[in-house]
C-alpha positions as CSV (number, residue, x, y, z in Angstrom):
1,M,-7.1,12.7,-16.7
2,K,-7.5,12.2,-13.0
3,A,-4.9,10.8,-10.6
4,L,-5.0,9.6,-7.1
5,A,-2.0,9.0,-4.8
6,I,-2.6,7.0,-1.6
7,E,-0.2,6.4,1.2
8,Y,-0.7,3.5,3.6
9,R,0.9,3.1,7.0
10,L,1.1,-0.5,8.2
11,R,2.2,-2.1,11.5
12,L,4.0,-5.3,10.9
13,F,3.6,-8.2,13.3
14,S,6.3,-10.8,14.1
15,V,9.0,-9.0,12.2
16,D,12.4,-8.9,14.0
17,S,14.7,-7.6,11.2
18,L,14.8,-5.5,8.1
19,K,15.4,-8.7,6.1
20,E,12.0,-10.0,7.2
21,K,10.4,-6.6,6.5
22,R,11.9,-6.6,3.0
23,K,10.4,-10.1,2.3
24,I,6.9,-8.9,3.3
25,R,7.3,-5.6,1.4
26,Q,8.4,-7.2,-1.8
27,S,5.6,-9.8,-1.7
28,L,3.0,-7.2,-0.9
29,I,4.2,-4.8,-3.7
30,K,4.2,-7.6,-6.2
31,R,0.7,-8.8,-5.2
32,L,-0.7,-5.2,-5.4
33,Q,0.9,-4.6,-8.8
34,N,-0.3,-7.9,-10.2
35,K,-3.9,-7.6,-8.9
36,F,-4.5,-3.9,-9.5
37,H,-2.0,-2.9,-12.2
38,I,-0.8,0.1,-10.2
39,S,2.5,1.8,-9.3
40,V,3.6,1.0,-5.7
41,A,6.7,2.1,-3.7
42,E,7.9,2.2,-0.1
43,T,7.9,5.8,0.8
44,G,8.9,6.1,4.5
45,E,10.0,4.4,7.7
46,Q,12.7,2.4,5.8
47,D,14.8,1.9,8.9
48,S,12.0,0.8,11.1
49,F,11.1,-2.9,10.9
50,H,7.8,-2.6,12.7
51,V,6.3,0.0,10.3
52,L,5.9,-0.1,6.6
53,V,4.8,2.9,4.6
54,I,3.8,2.4,1.0
55,A,2.3,4.6,-1.6
56,V,0.3,3.7,-4.7
57,A,-0.6,5.8,-7.7
58,L,-3.7,5.4,-9.8
59,V,-4.6,7.2,-13.0
60,S,-8.0,7.2,-14.8
61,N,-10.4,9.5,-16.5
62,D,-13.0,9.0,-13.8
63,Y,-12.8,9.7,-10.1
64,T,-15.6,7.1,-9.4
65,F,-13.3,4.4,-10.8
66,L,-10.4,5.7,-8.7
67,R,-12.5,5.7,-5.5
68,K,-13.6,2.1,-6.2
69,Q,-10.0,1.0,-6.8
70,A,-8.9,2.7,-3.6
71,A,-11.6,0.9,-1.6
72,A,-10.6,-2.4,-3.2
73,I,-7.0,-1.9,-2.4
74,E,-7.8,-1.0,1.2
75,S,-10.0,-4.0,1.5
76,F,-7.2,-6.2,0.1
77,L,-4.7,-4.8,2.6
78,C,-7.1,-5.4,5.5
79,S,-7.3,-9.0,4.6
80,Y,-3.7,-9.7,5.5
81,V,-2.9,-11.1,9.0
82,E,0.8,-10.2,8.8
83,F,0.1,-6.5,9.4
84,E,-2.5,-4.0,10.6
85,L,-3.5,-0.9,8.6
86,L,-2.8,2.1,10.7
87,D,-3.4,5.1,8.5
88,V,-4.5,6.0,5.0
89,E,-3.9,9.4,3.3
90,Q,-5.3,10.2,-0.1
91,I,-4.3,13.0,-2.5
92,Q,-6.4,13.7,-5.6
93,V,-4.8,15.4,-8.6
């Protein structure tokens, strides 16, 4: 069994409160879970409303599949206009 954990750091645009950040975060997490069937959680910068840090976990028996899923997730995140992808950190297990 292979596992891949990925942390994404996103810069949010036009967000002036934690309530607005929560709305974007919940929508994004739900869309990621529904589209890719993955585990997703906010993992950092909870008090900052301009930065969102989320982590996803993927499990498979093939690293090739995990890398394709990671590329698809990154592509999906880049398609949003509400935020900018700042950094991506991957950990293979």
